[in-house]
C-alpha positions as CSV (number, residue, x, y, z in Angstrom):
1,X,-1.4,-19.8,-11.0
2,X,-1.9,-21.7,-7.8
3,X,-3.7,-21.2,-4.5
4,X,-6.2,-18.4,-3.8
5,X,-5.9,-16.6,-7.2
6,X,-6.4,-19.8,-9.2
7,X,-10.0,-20.2,-7.9
8,X,-11.1,-16.7,-8.8
9,X,-13.5,-16.1,-11.7
10,X,-11.9,-14.9,-14.9
11,X,-12.0,-11.1,-15.1
12,X,-12.7,-10.5,-11.4
13,X,-10.2,-9.7,-8.8
14,X,-11.2,-10.2,-5.1
15,X,-9.3,-7.4,-3.5
16,X,-10.0,-8.3,0.1
17,X,-8.0,-11.5,-0.4
18,X,-5.0,-9.5,-1.5
19,X,-5.4,-7.0,1.2
20,X,-5.7,-9.7,3.9
21,X,-2.4,-11.1,2.7
22,X,-0.8,-7.6,2.7
23,X,-2.1,-6.9,6.2
24,X,-0.8,-10.2,7.6
25,X,2.6,-9.2,6.4
26,X,2.3,-5.7,7.8
27,X,0.9,-6.7,11.2
28,X,3.8,-9.2,11.5
29,X,6.3,-6.5,10.7
30,X,4.8,-3.9,13.1
31,X,3.9,-6.2,15.9
32,X,7.6,-7.3,16.2
33,X,8.3,-3.7,17.1
34,X,5.0,-2.4,18.5
35,X,2.3,-4.7,19.8
36,X,-0.1,-1.9,20.5
37,X,-0.5,-0.8,16.9
38,X,-3.8,-1.7,15.3
39,X,-4.9,-1.3,11.7
40,X,-8.2,-0.1,10.1
41,X,-8.6,-0.8,6.4
42,X,-10.8,0.8,3.8
43,X,-10.8,-0.2,0.1
44,X,-12.3,2.0,-2.6
45,X,-12.7,2.0,-6.4
46,X,-11.8,5.4,-7.9
47,X,-14.5,6.5,-10.3
48,X,-14.4,9.7,-12.4
49,X,-17.7,11.6,-12.2
50,X,-18.8,14.6,-14.3
51,X,-20.7,17.1,-12.2
52,X,-23.6,19.3,-13.3
53,X,-21.1,22.0,-13.9
54,X,-19.2,19.7,-16.4
55,X,-16.2,19.4,-14.1
56,X,-14.8,15.9,-13.7
57,X,-14.0,14.9,-10.1
58,X,-13.1,11.6,-8.3
59,X,-15.6,9.6,-6.3
60,X,-14.5,6.8,-4.0
61,X,-16.8,3.8,-3.7
62,X,-16.2,1.0,-1.2
63,X,-15.7,-2.4,-3.0
64,X,-14.9,-6.0,-2.4
65,X,-14.1,-6.9,-6.1
66,X,-12.6,-5.2,-9.1
67,X,-12.1,-5.9,-12.8
68,X,-9.1,-5.2,-15.0
69,X,-8.5,-1.6,-15.6
70,X,-10.1,-0.3,-12.4
71,X,-8.2,1.9,-10.0
72,X,-8.3,0.8,-6.4
73,X,-7.3,3.0,-3.4
74,X,-6.2,1.4,-0.2
75,X,-6.5,3.5,3.0
76,X,-4.7,1.8,5.9
77,X,-4.9,3.6,9.2
78,X,-2.4,2.7,11.9
79,X,-3.5,3.5,15.4
80,X,-1.4,3.5,18.6
81,X,-3.7,1.8,21.1
82,X,-1.1,1.6,23.8
83,X,0.5,4.0,26.2
84,X,4.0,4.0,24.7
85,X,5.3,6.9,22.7
86,X,7.3,5.3,19.9
87,X,10.4,7.1,18.8
88,X,10.8,8.3,15.2
89,X,12.0,5.5,12.9
90,X,10.7,2.6,15.2
91,X,7.3,2.2,13.6
92,X,7.6,0.6,10.1
93,X,4.6,-0.6,8.1
94,X,5.3,-2.9,5.2
95,X,2.6,-3.8,2.7
96,X,3.1,-6.2,-0.3
97,X,1.1,-5.0,-3.3
98,X,0.0,-8.5,-4.3
99,X,-0.4,-10.2,-7.6
100,X,-2.6,-8.9,-10.4
101,X,-2.2,-5.2,-9.6
102,X,0.2,-2.5,-10.7
103,X,1.2,0.4,-8.4
104,X,0.3,3.8,-9.7
105,X,3.2,6.2,-9.5
106,X,3.1,9.0,-6.9
107,X,0.0,7.7,-5.1
108,X,1.5,6.5,-1.9
109,X,1.3,8.8,1.2
110,X,4.5,10.9,1.0
111,X,4.4,13.4,3.8
112,X,8.2,14.0,4.1
113,X,7.8,15.7,7.4
114,X,5.9,12.7,8.9
115,X,6.7,9.5,7.0
116,X,9.3,8.1,4.7
117,X,8.0,6.0,1.9
118,X,10.2,3.4,0.1
119,X,9.5,0.7,-2.4
120,X,10.8,-2.6,-3.4
121,X,10.9,-4.4,-6.7
122,X,12.4,-7.6,-5.5
123,X,9.9,-8.9,-3.0
124,X,11.1,-6.8,-0.1
125,X,14.8,-7.8,-0.2
126,X,15.8,-4.2,-0.7
127,X,14.0,-0.8,-0.4
128,X,14.7,2.7,-1.6
129,X,13.0,5.8,-2.6
130,X,12.2,6.1,-6.4
131,X,13.7,5.6,-8.8
132,X,14.5,2.0,-7.9
133,X,17.6,0.6,-9.5
134,X,18.5,-3.0,-10.1
135,X,21.7,-4.5,-11.2
136,X,21.7,-7.6,-13.4
137,X,24.8,-9.0,-15.2
138,X,26.7,-5.9,-14.3
139,X,24.2,-3.5,-15.8
140,X,22.0,-1.1,-13.9
141,X,18.4,-0.5,-14.9
142,X,15.4,1.3,-13.4
143,X,12.4,-0.6,-12.1
144,X,9.2,1.0,-13.4
145,X,6.6,1.9,-10.7
146,X,4.1,-0.7,-12.1
147,X,6.7,-3.4,-11.2
148,X,7.0,-2.3,-7.5
149,X,5.8,-5.2,-5.3
150,X,6.2,-3.9,-1.7
151,X,5.7,-0.5,-0.1
152,X,7.3,0.4,3.3
153,X,6.4,3.5,5.4
154,X,8.7,4.5,8.3
155,X,7.2,7.1,10.7
156,X,9.7,9.9,11.1
157,X,7.9,11.6,14.0
158,X,7.0,10.2,17.5
159,X,4.0,7.9,17.3
160,X,2.0,8.8,20.4
161,X,-0.8,7.0,22.3
162,X,-4.2,7.4,20.4
163,X,-2.4,8.8,17.4
164,X,-3.7,7.7,14.0
165,X,-1.8,7.9,10.7
166,X,-3.5,7.0,7.4
167,X,-1.4,5.5,4.7
168,X,-2.8,5.6,1.2
169,X,-1.8,4.1,-2.1
170,X,-3.5,3.2,-5.4
171,X,-3.1,0.3,-7.8
172,X,-4.6,-0.6,-11.2
173,X,-6.1,-4.0,-11.5
174,X,-4.4,-5.9,-14.3
């Protein structure tokens, strides 16, 4: 491995580095269409906690690093800071998942009445809703969710001034 990930301590995963890379890509994608859209990012580790009543619930804890096996939830809020009402289908947010993580199936924001979520397993060359199919040597096969490498959300409703939409997804650190 080269670059940023080669310098990381063994067994630790600096998630803000991956997120920074993902946001650079998303901001580039969105700003080409909508300069007034800003992003707010929160990163959480998902812990299971047993309450006094014995019931197990999830607790989200803000983190900068994670270790193999931990589940991380990204919450990326897009905010229209301008005065333009963007038409449905014109605001698209694309986030690479990054190396060292596996997407957890059915964890991406999927509000069919507000946003269309699609995935890529080929670095963003093609997108579709699951299941993702690839064709190699004339044979079709399904890409498993843990091999997805890019998520793309397309807003299917007008994106109005001061409107905020939070996009959520989870990965497991490998």
